[in-house]
C-alpha positions, 0 to 999 in steps of 0.5 A: 530059548525063551519064546518071544510073547507079547508079554515077554516083549513088554517086560524086554521093553521094559528092561531096556528103558531101564538100562537106558535110564541108569546109563544117563545116572552114570554119565550125570555122576561122572567127576568132571574136576578129575577129568579138568586136571588130566587135560587143559580145556584148549579154548581156555588156551584160545582165549588167553592167546587172542587175549595177549595178541589184543593187548599188544596190539593196543600197546604198539598203537599207543606208543606209535601214536605218541610223539617223538622226543627231540633227539639231542645233536651229538657234539662237535668233535673238538679240534685242539689247536696245535700249540707252540712248544714252550721255551724255558724262560732264565729267571731275570737275575737280580742284583739285591744293591745296598739302599744308597741316600743321596746328601741331597735327598737328605737334605730335601727333608724338612731341615726341624726333622732332622734337628729332632733326629739328632736331638732324640738320639742324643737323649738316648746315648746320654742314658745309656752312656751315665746308667750303670746296673752292672748288666751284660745287656747294657754294656751291649747296647752301650756298645751298640751306640759308641764308635767302633774300638771305643771301650765302654765304661768300667764300674768298681763293683757294688757301684750303681747309677740311675739316670733320672733324666736326660735332656737336650739343651741345644743343637747346631749343625757343625758340618754337613748332617753333623750336629753338635747337640748338648744334653743336660743330665741328672743321675743317682748313685748308690752308696755304701749303706745302700742308698742313692745321692744325687749328683750334680747335673751334668752337660755334656756336648755329643756329636751325632752325624746323619749317614747315607742310610738316614740312620743317626750315629755318635761319632766320637765319645761324648765331651764334658761341657760347664753346666749351663746356669742362665743368670735368674729372673728377677722378681720384684716382690713388695709387701701385700696388704695385712688383710691378703698376707692373713688370708694367704698365711691361714690356708698355706704358709708364711708369706714371702712378698706378692705382687700386685696385678692390674686386676686389683688382685695378687700373686703372693709367695708363700712358704708351703708345707708339701705331702712329704714334709718339705717345705717350699715356695709357691705362688698364690693367687690371691683373691 
């Protein structure tokens, strides 16, 4: 055994002191990060939990201090009124009645309008009656204007008749709402060479009746009558001064005669040649 001497004791103390210093150096080199991975610090968890509790308390206090929003009242229950049972309603029966105009109603219309209606219908009928163009359309139109049972006119092949004009000469009422209309007709007829020849003026009497519906109708085929030829007007033509004659003949044509006006002028009748080459008498005012 080693004896303990003061020298040895000093050596031992020195050795223990050195060991203690080495132990402290070892503890200072411990890797703390390794120890933190192995286990979480309980102090941190306590701090996190305390923070969460504090935030929750603040949120609850904020929500509690906010004013409460008004609550919308619940809609009242709708009570449906008991509806009475609807019974099927039968549609009203409508009976179509024809329009019937009484004779008194027709006479209530202005008489001139009735005369104009009869006159216009007679002129239309005269045009359809005398015109012949060979078409079925014109025959159908005339058949609708003639009384029932009366045949339409028949024309030889190749004959065409065109109405130049038709005018009512006179209108007279012969019975209640029955009128006789005298119509003058001028027409042209086709010839073998393809030209047209003007026909003599013809006058016919057409009887027109205003029906109960207010429509005019021809009662029978027309009656041929003599063309009305009124007496000609007498025009007292006298000689005119040479100066008037020479002036009118220089601008218009030969002077037939004239009539002096109250103001000093003259109405001179001269033979004037028109643009179609026909010379016709014409009245010329001078000056």
